[in-house]
Structure formats: structure tokens, C-alpha cells
TORPA-4810 file (N, C-alpha, C, O; in nm, 3 decimals):
<nodes>
NODE_1_1.284_-1.619_1.050_1.247_-1.484_1.011_1.120_-1.442_1.084_1.024_-1.519_1.091_X
NODE_2_1.119_-1.321_1.137_1.002_-1.270_1.208_0.902_-1.216_1.107_0.938_-1.133_1.023_X
NODE_3_0.777_-1.260_1.113_0.673_-1.215_1.020_0.567_-1.130_1.088_0.497_-1.054_1.021_X
NODE_4_0.553_-1.142_1.221_0.450_-1.067_1.291_0.489_-1.051_1.437_0.548_-1.141_1.497_X
NODE_5_0.457_-0.935_1.494_0.481_-0.909_1.636_0.353_-0.857_1.700_0.288_-0.767_1.647_X
NODE_6_0.318_-0.914_1.813_0.202_-0.868_1.890_0.245_-0.848_2.034_0.294_-0.940_2.099_X
NODE_7_0.227_-0.726_2.083_0.269_-0.696_2.220_0.228_-0.557_2.261_0.129_-0.503_2.212_X
NODE_8_0.304_-0.497_2.353_0.276_-0.364_2.404_0.380_-0.264_2.352_0.497_-0.297_2.338_X
NODE_9_0.334_-0.143_2.323_0.425_-0.038_2.278_0.508_0.009_2.398_0.454_0.067_2.493_X
NODE_10_0.639_-0.016_2.392_0.728_0.023_2.502_0.776_0.167_2.486_0.776_0.244_2.583_X
NODE_11_0.816_0.204_2.366_0.863_0.340_2.340_0.851_0.369_2.191_0.844_0.279_2.108_X
NODE_12_0.849_0.500_2.160_0.830_0.545_2.022_0.934_0.649_1.985_0.979_0.726_2.070_X
NODE_13_0.974_0.651_1.858_1.063_0.753_1.805_1.006_0.810_1.677_0.891_0.785_1.643_X
NODE_14_1.086_0.888_1.605_1.038_0.951_1.482_1.004_0.849_1.374_0.909_0.868_1.298_X
NODE_15_1.081_0.740_1.367_1.054_0.640_1.265_1.065_0.498_1.319_1.085_0.403_1.242_X
NODE_16_1.053_0.483_1.450_1.069_0.350_1.509_0.979_0.331_1.630_0.928_0.426_1.688_X
NODE_17_0.961_0.205_1.666_0.887_0.167_1.785_0.956_0.046_1.847_1.013_-0.037_1.777_X
NODE_18_0.950_0.037_1.979_0.996_-0.084_2.049_0.872_-0.154_2.101_0.796_-0.098_2.180_X
NODE_19_0.853_-0.279_2.057_0.739_-0.359_2.099_0.784_-0.460_2.203_0.876_-0.538_2.179_X
NODE_20_0.720_-0.457_2.318_0.750_-0.552_2.426_0.665_-0.676_2.405_0.543_-0.673_2.420_X
NODE_21_0.731_-0.785_2.371_0.663_-0.913_2.352_0.713_-1.010_2.458_0.821_-1.067_2.445_X
NODE_22_0.634_-1.028_2.561_0.672_-1.119_2.668_0.801_-1.082_2.737_0.877_-1.170_2.778_X
NODE_23_0.828_-0.952_2.751_0.948_-0.908_2.819_1.068_-0.886_2.729_1.173_-0.840_2.775_X
NODE_24_1.053_-0.917_2.601_1.160_-0.895_2.504_1.123_-0.777_2.415_1.014_-0.775_2.358_X
NODE_25_1.211_-0.677_2.403_1.182_-0.559_2.323_1.234_-0.573_2.181_1.353_-0.598_2.160_X
NODE_26_1.146_-0.557_2.084_1.183_-0.564_1.943_1.176_-0.425_1.882_1.072_-0.359_1.888_X
NODE_27_1.286_-0.379_1.822_1.290_-0.250_1.755_1.243_-0.268_1.611_1.298_-0.348_1.536_X
NODE_28_1.141_-0.191_1.575_1.089_-0.199_1.439_1.078_-0.059_1.381_1.029_0.033_1.447_X
NODE_29_1.124_-0.042_1.259_1.109_0.084_1.189_0.972_0.086_1.121_0.927_-0.015_1.068_X
NODE_30_0.906_0.203_1.123_0.768_0.210_1.075_0.744_0.339_0.996_0.820_0.435_1.008_X
NODE_31_0.639_0.339_0.916_0.597_0.459_0.844_0.521_0.550_0.939_0.479_0.509_1.047_X
NODE_32_0.503_0.675_0.897_0.428_0.771_0.978_0.287_0.725_1.011_0.247_0.732_1.127_X
NODE_33_0.209_0.678_0.910_0.072_0.633_0.940_0.065_0.520_1.042_-0.024_0.516_1.126_X
NODE_34_0.161_0.426_1.034_0.162_0.315_1.131_0.196_0.367_1.271_0.131_0.328_1.368_X
NODE_35_0.297_0.453_1.282_0.333_0.509_1.412_0.220_0.593_1.470_0.203_0.599_1.592_X
NODE_36_0.143_0.657_1.384_0.034_0.742_1.430_-0.078_0.665_1.498_-0.162_0.725_1.566_X
NODE_37_-0.080_0.534_1.481_-0.182_0.451_1.544_-0.139_0.400_1.681_-0.214_0.327_1.746_X
NODE_38_-0.020_0.437_1.725_0.033_0.380_1.850_0.044_0.484_1.961_0.065_0.603_1.936_X
NODE_39_0.031_0.436_2.081_0.061_0.515_2.200_0.137_0.424_2.297_0.114_0.303_2.301_X
NODE_40_0.226_0.482_2.373_0.305_0.403_2.469_0.212_0.334_2.568_0.125_0.397_2.627_X
NODE_41_0.233_0.204_2.586_0.153_0.126_2.678_0.035_0.054_2.615_-0.026_-0.032_2.678_X
NODE_42_0.003_0.090_2.490_-0.111_0.027_2.423_-0.068_-0.103_2.355_0.051_-0.123_2.328_X
NODE_43_-0.164_-0.189_2.327_-0.135_-0.312_2.255_-0.129_-0.286_2.105_-0.197_-0.197_2.055_X
NODE_44_-0.049_-0.362_2.036_-0.034_-0.344_1.891_0.007_-0.475_1.827_0.074_-0.558_1.888_X
NODE_45_-0.035_-0.493_1.703_0.006_-0.609_1.624_0.059_-0.557_1.491_-0.011_-0.486_1.419_X
NODE_46_0.181_-0.593_1.458_0.245_-0.544_1.337_0.283_-0.658_1.243_0.335_-0.761_1.287_X
NODE_47_0.257_-0.639_1.115_0.311_-0.728_1.012_0.455_-0.685_0.988_0.482_-0.566_0.968_X
NODE_48_0.546_-0.779_0.991_0.689_-0.748_0.988_0.754_-0.794_0.858_0.731_-0.904_0.810_X
NODE_49_0.836_-0.706_0.803_0.926_-0.742_0.694_1.067_-0.743_0.753_1.115_-0.640_0.800_X
NODE_50_1.132_-0.857_0.749_1.266_-0.872_0.804_1.369_-0.853_0.693_1.366_-0.924_0.593_X
NODE_51_1.460_-0.760_0.712_1.565_-0.733_0.613_1.699_-0.771_0.676_1.739_-0.716_0.778_X
NODE_52_1.766_-0.867_0.614_1.893_-0.918_0.667_2.008_-0.855_0.590_2.016_-0.863_0.468_X
NODE_53_2.098_-0.791_0.665_2.219_-0.733_0.608_2.340_-0.799_0.669_2.330_-0.876_0.765_X
NODE_54_2.455_-0.769_0.613_2.577_-0.829_0.666_2.602_-0.790_0.810_2.654_-0.868_0.889_X
NODE_55_2.564_-0.666_0.845_2.595_-0.615_0.978_2.475_-0.600_1.070_2.489_-0.555_1.183_X
NODE_56_2.356_-0.637_1.022_2.238_-0.617_1.106_2.117_-0.693_1.050_2.110_-0.725_0.931_X
NODE_57_2.023_-0.719_1.140_1.892_-0.772_1.100_1.791_-0.664_1.138_1.775_-0.632_1.256_X
NODE_58_1.724_-0.607_1.039_1.633_-0.495_1.060_1.488_-0.539_1.044_1.455_-0.617_0.955_X
NODE_59_1.403_-0.487_1.132_1.261_-0.516_1.126_1.185_-0.392_1.083_1.212_-0.282_1.131_X
NODE_60_1.090_-0.410_0.992_1.004_-0.301_0.947_0.859_-0.345_0.969_0.816_-0.448_0.919_X
NODE_61_0.786_-0.263_1.047_0.652_-0.304_1.089_0.541_-0.220_1.028_0.557_-0.100_1.007_X
NODE_62_0.428_-0.287_1.002_0.314_-0.221_0.939_0.184_-0.273_0.999_0.166_-0.394_1.015_X
NODE_63_0.094_-0.182_1.032_-0.036_-0.224_1.083_-0.116_-0.289_0.972_-0.181_-0.391_0.993_X
NODE_64_-0.110_-0.230_0.852_-0.183_-0.284_0.738_-0.095_-0.381_0.659_0.020_-0.351_0.628_X
NODE_65_-0.150_-0.497_0.627_-0.077_-0.593_0.545_-0.049_-0.535_0.407_0.057_-0.560_0.349_X
NODE_66_-0.143_-0.457_0.354_-0.124_-0.397_0.222_-0.007_-0.300_0.221_0.066_-0.291_0.122_X
NODE_67_0.012_-0.227_0.332_0.125_-0.135_0.340_0.257_-0.213_0.338_0.353_-0.170_0.275_X
NODE_68_0.260_-0.326_0.407_0.381_-0.408_0.404_0.409_-0.458_0.262_0.524_-0.461_0.218_X
NODE_69_0.302_-0.498_0.191_0.320_-0.546_0.054_0.372_-0.435_-0.037_0.453_-0.460_-0.126_X
NODE_70_0.324_-0.311_-0.016_0.375_-0.198_-0.094_0.522_-0.172_-0.061_0.601_-0.139_-0.150_X
NODE_71_0.559_-0.186_0.064_0.699_-0.170_0.104_0.786_-0.269_0.028_0.890_-0.233_-0.027_X
NODE_72_0.741_-0.395_0.024_0.816_-0.497_-0.048_0.832_-0.460_-0.195_0.939_-0.478_-0.253_X
NODE_73_0.726_-0.408_-0.255_0.729_-0.374_-0.397_0.818_-0.252_-0.423_0.893_-0.249_-0.520_X
NODE_74_0.809_-0.152_-0.336_0.888_-0.031_-0.356_1.038_-0.058_-0.353_1.113_0.001_-0.431_X
NODE_75_1.082_-0.145_-0.263_1.227_-0.168_-0.252_1.281_-0.254_-0.366_1.401_-0.278_-0.374_X
NODE_76_1.193_-0.300_-0.454_1.241_-0.368_-0.576_1.280_-0.267_-0.683_1.347_-0.303_-0.781_X
NODE_77_1.240_-0.142_-0.666_1.272_-0.038_-0.764_1.417_0.006_-0.745_1.459_0.033_-0.633_X
NODE_78_1.492_0.012_-0.853_1.631_0.052_-0.845_1.644_0.191_-0.784_1.580_0.286_-0.830_X
NODE_79_1.726_0.203_-0.681_1.748_0.330_-0.617_1.658_0.357_-0.498_1.678_0.456_-0.428_X
NODE_80_1.560_0.271_-0.474_1.470_0.288_-0.360_1.509_0.190_-0.250_1.486_0.069_-0.261_X
NODE_81_1.569_0.242_-0.145_1.606_0.159_-0.031_1.496_0.156_0.072_1.387_0.208_0.050_X
NODE_82_1.525_0.096_0.186_1.422_0.079_0.288_1.378_0.214_0.346_1.260_0.234_0.374_X
NODE_83_1.473_0.307_0.364_1.437_0.438_0.418_1.352_0.516_0.319_1.257_0.584_0.358_X
NODE_84_1.386_0.508_0.192_1.309_0.578_0.089_1.168_0.520_0.079_1.071_0.594_0.061_X
NODE_85_1.157_0.388_0.089_1.025_0.324_0.082_0.937_0.369_0.198_0.819_0.398_0.179_X
NODE_86_0.995_0.376_0.319_0.919_0.423_0.434_0.879_0.569_0.417_0.769_0.609_0.455_X
NODE_87_0.969_0.649_0.359_0.939_0.791_0.337_0.821_0.807_0.243_0.733_0.891_0.265_X
NODE_88_0.818_0.726_0.137_0.706_0.732_0.041_0.576_0.692_0.109_0.474_0.758_0.091_X
NODE_89_0.579_0.584_0.187_0.458_0.537_0.253_0.414_0.631_0.365_0.299_0.626_0.408_X
NODE_90_0.503_0.715_0.412_0.467_0.810_0.517_0.385_0.926_0.461_0.305_0.986_0.533_X
NODE_91_0.405_0.959_0.333_0.328_1.068_0.272_0.217_1.017_0.181_0.123_1.090_0.150_X
NODE_92_0.229_0.892_0.137_0.129_0.834_0.048_0.086_0.698_0.100_0.156_0.599_0.077_X
NODE_93_-0.027_0.689_0.169_-0.078_0.558_0.209_-0.112_0.477_0.085_-0.121_0.533_-0.024_X
NODE_94_-0.132_0.345_0.098_-0.150_0.259_-0.019_-0.251_0.310_-0.122_-0.223_0.308_-0.242_X
NODE_95_-0.368_0.357_-0.077_-0.469_0.403_-0.172_-0.419_0.523_-0.252_-0.442_0.530_-0.373_X
NODE_96_-0.350_0.617_-0.186_-0.298_0.735_-0.255_-0.182_0.698_-0.347_-0.165_0.758_-0.453_X
NODE_97_-0.103_0.600_-0.306_0.009_0.555_-0.388_-0.042_0.490_-0.517_0.014_0.511_-0.624_X
NODE_98_-0.148_0.411_-0.504_-0.211_0.352_-0.622_-0.252_0.462_-0.720_-0.223_0.454_-0.839_X
NODE_99_-0.320_0.563_-0.668_-0.369_0.671_-0.751_-0.254_0.745_-0.817_-0.263_0.781_-0.935_X
NODE_100_-0.146_0.769_-0.743_-0.031_0.841_-0.798_0.031_0.764_-0.913_0.068_0.823_-1.015_X
NODE_101_0.043_0.632_-0.898_0.104_0.550_-1.003_0.013_0.538_-1.123_0.059_0.548_-1.237_X
NODE_102_-0.116_0.517_-1.100_-0.211_0.506_-1.210_-0.216_0.634_-1.292_-0.225_0.629_-1.415_X
NODE_103_-0.210_0.750_-1.225_-0.221_0.878_-1.294_-0.087_0.937_-1.335_-0.082_1.042_-1.399_X
NODE_104_0.025_0.868_-1.299_0.156_0.918_-1.335_0.193_1.046_-1.263_0.260_1.132_-1.319_X
NODE_105_0.150_1.059_-1.138_0.167_1.182_-1.061_0.305_1.185_-0.993_0.318_1.146_-0.877_X
NODE_106_0.405_1.231_-1.063_0.541_1.237_-1.009_0.550_1.335_-0.892_0.624_1.312_-0.797_X
NODE_107_0.473_1.446_-0.900_0.477_1.548_-0.796_0.437_1.491_-0.660_0.490_1.533_-0.557_X
NODE_108_0.344_1.394_-0.658_0.301_1.334_-0.532_0.415_1.257_-0.468_0.431_1.259_-0.346_X
NODE_109_0.496_1.189_-0.549_0.605_1.108_-0.495_0.720_1.194_-0.444_0.782_1.159_-0.343_X
NODE_110_0.750_1.306_-0.511_0.864_1.387_-0.467_0.834_1.463_-0.338_0.923_1.528_-0.283_X
NODE_111_0.711_1.455_-0.288_0.680_1.511_-0.156_0.749_1.433_-0.045_0.770_1.485_0.064_X
NODE_112_0.785_1.308_-0.073_0.853_1.225_0.028_0.997_1.271_0.044_1.066_1.291_-0.056_X
NODE_113_1.044_1.289_0.167_1.183_1.332_0.191_1.283_1.238_0.125_1.275_1.116_0.140_X
NODE_114_1.377_1.295_0.051_1.481_1.215_-0.012_1.444_1.158_-0.148_1.526_1.092_-0.211_X
NODE_115_1.322_1.182_-0.194_1.278_1.130_-0.324_1.282_1.243_-0.426_1.202_1.336_-0.420_X
NODE_116_1.375_1.232_-0.521_1.386_1.332_-0.625_1.309_1.293_-0.750_1.245_1.188_-0.754_X
NODE_117_1.316_1.377_-0.849_1.241_1.352_-0.972_1.282_1.225_-1.043_1.197_1.155_-1.098_X
NODE_118_1.413_1.194_-1.044_1.460_1.075_-1.114_1.407_0.947_-1.048_1.360_0.856_-1.117_X
NODE_119_1.414_0.941_-0.916_1.364_0.823_-0.844_1.212_0.813_-0.860_1.159_0.704_-0.881_X
NODE_120_1.142_0.926_-0.850_0.996_0.925_-0.865_0.957_0.872_-1.002_0.864_0.792_-1.013_X
NODE_121_1.027_0.917_-1.106_0.997_0.870_-1.241_1.023_0.720_-1.254_0.950_0.649_-1.323_X
NODE_122_1.127_0.672_-1.186_1.159_0.529_-1.192_1.051_0.446_-1.122_1.015_0.339_-1.169_X
NODE_123_1.000_0.497_-1.008_0.892_0.427_-0.938_0.769_0.416_-1.028_0.709_0.309_-1.039_X
NODE_124_0.732_0.526_-1.092_0.616_0.526_-1.181_0.636_0.431_-1.297_0.544_0.357_-1.334_X
NODE_125_0.755_0.432_-1.355_0.783_0.349_-1.472_0.785_0.200_-1.438_0.726_0.119_-1.510_X
NODE_126_0.853_0.164_-1.327_0.872_0.023_-1.295_0.750_-0.041_-1.229_0.733_-0.163_-1.235_X
NODE_127_0.664_0.041_-1.167_0.551_-0.017_-1.095_0.416_-0.003_-1.167_0.316_-0.060_-1.122_X
NODE_128_0.413_0.070_-1.277_0.284_0.095_-1.342_0.216_-0.033_-1.389_0.094_-0.040_-1.393_X
NODE_129_0.296_-0.135_-1.425_0.237_-0.260_-1.471_0.217_-0.361_-1.359_0.165_-0.471_-1.382_X
NODE_130_0.259_-0.324_-1.236_0.247_-0.417_-1.123_0.139_-0.376_-1.025_0.097_-0.456_-0.941_X
NODE_131_0.093_-0.251_-1.034_0.000_-0.200_-0.934_-0.131_-0.277_-0.932_-0.186_-0.302_-0.825_X
NODE_132_-0.182_-0.315_-1.048_-0.309_-0.388_-1.052_-0.299_-0.523_-0.985_-0.391_-0.566_-0.916_X
NODE_133_-0.186_-0.592_-1.006_-0.167_-0.723_-0.944_-0.162_-0.712_-0.792_-0.214_-0.797_-0.721_X
NODE_134_-0.097_-0.605_-0.741_-0.087_-0.589_-0.597_-0.223_-0.558_-0.535_-0.257_-0.614_-0.430_X
NODE_135_-0.300_-0.469_-0.598_-0.430_-0.431_-0.543_-0.532_-0.542_-0.557_-0.612_-0.566_-0.467_X
NODE_136_-0.529_-0.610_-0.673_-0.636_-0.705_-0.704_-0.601_-0.850_-0.679_-0.691_-0.932_-0.662_X
NODE_137_-0.474_-0.883_-0.677_-0.436_-1.022_-0.659_-0.376_-1.078_-0.786_-0.379_-1.012_-0.890_X
NODE_138_-0.321_-1.199_-0.781_-0.249_-1.257_-0.893_-0.331_-1.271_-1.019_-0.275_-1.278_-1.128_X
NODE_139_-0.465_-1.277_-1.009_-0.548_-1.298_-1.127_-0.564_-1.176_-1.213_-0.629_-1.184_-1.317_X
NODE_140_-0.506_-1.062_-1.173_-0.529_-0.937_-1.246_-0.487_-0.947_-1.392_-0.552_-0.890_-1.479_X
NODE_141_-0.380_-1.019_-1.417_-0.329_-1.024_-1.553_-0.423_-1.097_-1.647_-0.414_-1.077_-1.769_X
NODE_142_-0.510_-1.182_-1.597_-0.597_-1.261_-1.683_-0.713_-1.182_-1.738_-0.768_-1.218_-1.842_X
NODE_143_-0.752_-1.072_-1.670_-0.863_-0.991_-1.717_-0.997_-1.053_-1.685_-1.100_-0.998_-1.726_X
NODE_144_-1.001_-1.165_-1.614_-1.127_-1.227_-1.581_-1.170_-1.194_-1.441_-1.134_-1.089_-1.387_X
NODE_145_-1.250_-1.284_-1.379_-1.292_-1.262_-1.241_-1.169_-1.270_-1.152_-1.096_-1.369_-1.156_X
NODE_146_-1.146_-1.168_-1.072_-1.022_-1.158_-0.996_-1.045_-1.188_-0.849_-1.133_-1.127_-0.788_X
NODE_147_-0.969_-1.280_-0.790_-0.982_-1.307_-0.648_-0.933_-1.188_-0.567_-0.824_-1.138_-0.593_X
NODE_148_-1.010_-1.142_-0.470_-0.975_-1.026_-0.390_-0.908_-1.071_-0.262_-0.961_-1.160_-0.195_X
NODE_149_-0.793_-1.015_-0.225_-0.728_-1.053_-0.100_-0.820_-1.028_0.018_-0.903_-0.938_0.014_X
NODE_150_-0.806_-1.109_0.124_-0.891_-1.093_0.241_-0.878_-0.956_0.305_-0.973_-0.906_0.365_X
NODE_151_-0.759_-0.895_0.292_-0.738_-0.765_0.353_-0.758_-0.651_0.254_-0.723_-0.537_0.284_X
NODE_152_-0.815_-0.681_0.135_-0.826_-0.580_0.033_-0.924_-0.470_0.066_-0.904_-0.356_0.023_X
NODE_153_-1.030_-0.499_0.143_-1.125_-0.398_0.183_-1.221_-0.360_0.073_-1.226_-0.424_-0.031_X
NODE_154_-1.298_-0.253_0.097_-1.404_-0.209_0.006_-1.349_-0.173_-0.130_-1.412_-0.202_-0.232_X
NODE_155_-1.232_-0.111_-0.134_-1.176_-0.067_-0.261_-1.148_-0.186_-0.354_-1.184_-0.182_-0.471_X
NODE_156_-1.083_-0.290_-0.301_-1.051_-0.407_-0.382_-1.178_-0.479_-0.426_-1.186_-0.527_-0.539_X
NODE_157_-1.278_-0.487_-0.336_-1.405_-0.551_-0.372_-1.474_-0.475_-0.484_-1.531_-0.536_-0.575_X
NODE_158_-1.470_-0.342_-0.477_-1.536_-0.260_-0.579_-1.466_-0.274_-0.714_-1.532_-0.281_-0.818_X
NODE_159_-1.333_-0.278_-0.714_-1.259_-0.297_-0.839_-1.293_-0.431_-0.901_-1.317_-0.441_-1.021_X
NODE_160_-1.296_-0.534_-0.818_-1.330_-0.668_-0.866_-1.471_-0.670_-0.924_-1.497_-0.737_-1.024_X
NODE_161_-1.563_-0.597_-0.859_-1.702_-0.593_-0.908_-1.708_-0.533_-1.047_-1.780_-0.584_-1.132_X
NODE_162_-1.635_-0.425_-1.072_-1.637_-0.363_-1.205_-1.579_-0.457_-1.310_-1.630_-0.466_-1.422_X
NODE_163_-1.472_-0.526_-1.274_-1.412_-0.620_-1.369_-1.507_-0.733_-1.401_-1.517_-0.776_-1.516_X
NODE_164_-1.579_-0.781_-1.299_-1.676_-0.888_-1.323_-1.795_-0.841_-1.405_-1.868_-0.922_-1.463_X
NODE_165_-1.815_-0.708_-1.411_-1.920_-0.651_-1.496_-1.872_-0.634_-1.641_-1.950_-0.598_-1.729_X
NODE_166_-1.745_-0.659_-1.663_-1.694_-0.654_-1.799_-1.598_-0.541_-1.829_-1.557_-0.525_-1.944_X
NODE_167_-1.562_-0.462_-1.728_-1.468_-0.352_-1.750_-1.325_-0.404_-1.746_-1.295_-0.501_-1.676_X
NODE_168_-1.237_-0.339_-1.820_-1.096_-0.377_-1.820_-1.033_-0.350_-1.685_-1.074_-0.257_-1.616_X
NODE_169_-0.933_-0.429_-1.646_-0.868_-0.410_-1.516_-0.814_-0.269_-1.493_-0.833_-0.212_-1.385_X
NODE_170_-0.747_-0.211_-1.594_-0.691_-0.078_-1.575_-0.800_0.027_-1.561_-0.787_0.122_-1.483_X
NODE_171_-0.911_0.012_-1.638_-1.022_0.107_-1.628_-1.090_0.096_-1.491_-1.123_0.197_-1.430_X
NODE_172_-1.109_-0.027_-1.444_-1.173_-0.047_-1.314_-1.086_0.009_-1.202_-1.137_0.074_-1.111_X
NODE_173_-0.956_-0.016_-1.209_-0.864_0.035_-1.108_-0.865_0.187_-1.104_-0.873_0.247_-0.997_X
NODE_174_-0.858_0.249_-1.222_-0.857_0.395_-1.229_-0.988_0.453_-1.175_-0.987_0.550_-1.099_X
NODE_175_-1.102_0.394_-1.216_-1.232_0.447_-1.176_-1.253_0.439_-1.025_-1.304_0.533_-0.964_X
NODE_176_-1.216_0.326_-0.964_-1.241_0.309_-0.821_-1.145_0.390_-0.737_-1.184_0.443_-0.632_X
NODE_177_-1.019_0.402_-0.779_-0.927_0.486_-0.703_-0.971_0.632_-0.707_-0.957_0.704_-0.609_X
NODE_178_-1.024_0.676_-0.822_-1.076_0.812_-0.831_-1.199_0.828_-0.742_-1.215_0.930_-0.674_X
NODE_179_-1.286_0.727_-0.744_-1.406_0.733_-0.660_-1.370_0.735_-0.513_-1.431_0.808_-0.435_X
NODE_180_-1.270_0.656_-0.474_-1.228_0.652_-0.334_-1.174_0.787_-0.288_-1.190_0.825_-0.172_X
NODE_181_-1.110_0.859_-0.380_-1.058_0.990_-0.345_-1.166_1.094_-0.324_-1.146_1.193_-0.253_X
NODE_182_-1.283_1.072_-0.387_-1.393_1.167_-0.375_-1.487_1.136_-0.259_-1.550_1.225_-0.203_X
NODE_183_-1.495_1.008_-0.223_-1.589_0.966_-0.120_-1.520_0.959_0.016_-1.399_0.972_0.028_X
NODE_184_-1.603_0.939_0.119_-1.553_0.925_0.255_-1.465_0.801_0.265_-1.485_0.704_0.192_X
NODE_185_-1.368_0.804_0.354_-1.277_0.692_0.369_-1.344_0.562_0.407_-1.288_0.455_0.383_X
NODE_186_-1.464_0.568_0.465_-1.537_0.447_0.504_-1.647_0.412_0.405_-1.743_0.345_0.441_X
NODE_187_-1.634_0.458_0.280_-1.737_0.433_0.180_-1.758_0.283_0.160_-1.662_0.205_0.163_X
NODE_188_-1.883_0.243_0.139_-1.916_0.103_0.118_-1.879_0.060_-0.023_-1.853_0.143_-0.109_X
NODE_189_-1.877_-0.071_-0.045_-1.850_-0.124_-0.178_-1.952_-0.071_-0.277_-1.917_-0.031_-0.388_X
NODE_190_-2.081_-0.069_-0.236_-2.187_-0.024_-0.325_-2.167_0.121_-0.366_-2.185_0.156_-0.483_X
NODE_191_-2.128_0.207_-0.270_-2.107_0.348_-0.301_-1.988_0.365_-0.396_-1.994_0.447_-0.488_X
NODE_192_-1.882_0.289_-0.374_-1.766_0.298_-0.462_-1.799_0.250_-0.603_-1.755_0.310_-0.701_X
NODE_193_-1.877_0.143_-0.612_-1.915_0.091_-0.744_-2.000_0.192_-0.819_-1.978_0.217_-0.938_X
NODE_194_-2.099_0.251_-0.749_-2.185_0.350_-0.815_-2.103_0.468_-0.865_-2.121_0.514_-0.978_X
NODE_195_-2.012_0.518_-0.780_-1.929_0.632_-0.821_-1.831_0.591_-0.929_-1.802_0.668_-1.021_X
NODE_196_-1.780_0.470_-0.918_-1.684_0.422_-1.017_-1.744_0.402_-1.153_-1.679_0.427_-1.254_X
NODE_197_-1.868_0.356_-1.158_-1.935_0.332_-1.286_-1.947_0.460_-1.368_-1.942_0.456_-1.491_X
NODE_198_-1.962_0.572_-1.300_-1.975_0.699_-1.373_-1.842_0.745_-1.431_-1.838_0.829_-1.521_X
NODE_199_-1.731_0.688_-1.378_-1.601_0.730_-1.427_-1.528_0.624_-1.508_-1.422_0.652_-1.565_X
NODE_200_-1.584_0.502_-1.515_-1.518_0.394_-1.588_-1.539_0.407_-1.737_-1.642_0.456_-1.784_X
NODE_201_-1.438_0.361_-1.813_-1.452_0.359_-1.957_-1.554_0.254_-1.999_-1.584_0.165_-1.919_X
NODE_202_-1.609_0.261_-2.120_-1.706_0.162_-2.164_-1.649_0.021_-2.154_-1.529_-0.001_-2.169_X
NODE_203_-1.738_-0.075_-2.127_-1.693_-0.213_-2.116_-1.626_-0.261_-2.244_-1.668_-0.231_-2.356_X
NODE_204_-1.517_-0.337_-2.220_-1.441_-0.386_-2.334_-1.334_-0.289_-2.378_-1.271_-0.307_-2.481_X
NODE_205_-1.313_-0.181_-2.296_-1.214_-0.078_-2.328_-1.073_-0.131_-2.327_-1.023_-0.175_-2.431_X
NODE_206_-1.008_-0.129_-2.212_-0.869_-0.179_-2.205_-0.865_-0.304_-2.121_-0.926_-0.308_-2.014_X
NODE_207_-0.795_-0.403_-2.164_-0.783_-0.530_-2.094_-0.638_-0.572_-2.090_-0.606_-0.677_-2.036_X
</nodes>
């Protein structure tokens, strides 16, 4: 199974890219944000999710490991196939998707082509209890100090910091995602924590 591809961008389409790896071209389907980072002839490294079907082996590529993890989670939802998952990630990057699920924002999900109200409601219902584990890591369910994934970035570090201060996981997640939406995309952990503290519920709230 292919897990990662590193090579040169040979050609691009609306939802696909061909990566030249040592003279071999690999076709990978990608979300809009991932394709937006590529230009023909440039170098690229993609995290790959390999989907095996009876009639084909399909590759789905993501620049961000977190985006690939969200793709994996989305296709576990009944009625959400690989094309629907890519459509959702094309209009909602991981941080925005977290916020939509935490806040129950069905309208944000139906902006994705092919996603109707019923599917959007199912995504919100089935993933609302899994979003914290994906953002924070497997320790989220324990409510204690949570190990942050290496690729989690400032947002995951800030959420972990609030939890270590005694805030409930759901309160910390909600506060930091709201803070991230208000601050610059390159906000530091310290800035996110300061903004998040003003929006977090009192310590010992929800766990």
C-alpha cells in the first residue's frame, strides 16, 4: 500500500494531480486546498490514502497529515464516499471542519457540492464525539494531560494547554477553535491560549 509520494508535479486537473516519482507517474485525487499548493514542475510530498476497489486502486493525496486523517474519518460516515469527503475538505479545511462539527453548523457542510442536509446532519451526529480524539490524540477521552500529535500545530498545543490547566476537553476544543477563527492563521500558541481563556467555560465544566 502506498502511504506517501514525493516527486515532481507532472500535470494538474480539477481534482487530481499526476506526481512523477523517478519517471513513474502516479495519479492522485486531491482536495482543493491541496491542489492549490501545487504548480506544474514543482516538487511536492503527499500523504496518501490508498483505496482498493474491485476494479481499481485509487490514491488520495494530502499535503497535511491532518487533512488525510479527516478524510479517513469522513468516509466512515454512512453515505459519505471518497468524492463527498474530498468535496467537504475542499470547502472546509480541518480547522473549519472542527468548528462546524463542534458548533453543529449544518449550513457550513452543505456548501460542499453533493452534500445535502441529510448527509450533513449525519456527519455532525456521527463525528461529534470523535472530533476531540482526532484533534487532540487518543488521550482525549481520559480528560487528563493529552499527548499532542507532532503535526497538530499551534491549535492542538493550545487546546492541550487549556486541558492541562483544568478545563474540560470539549470546552478547551470549543474555546481554541473559536479563538483560531478570530486570530491570524499564524497565531502563536500563547496568543491562542490567551484568546481561548476568555472564551472557555470555568474549570471543571464539562469533562
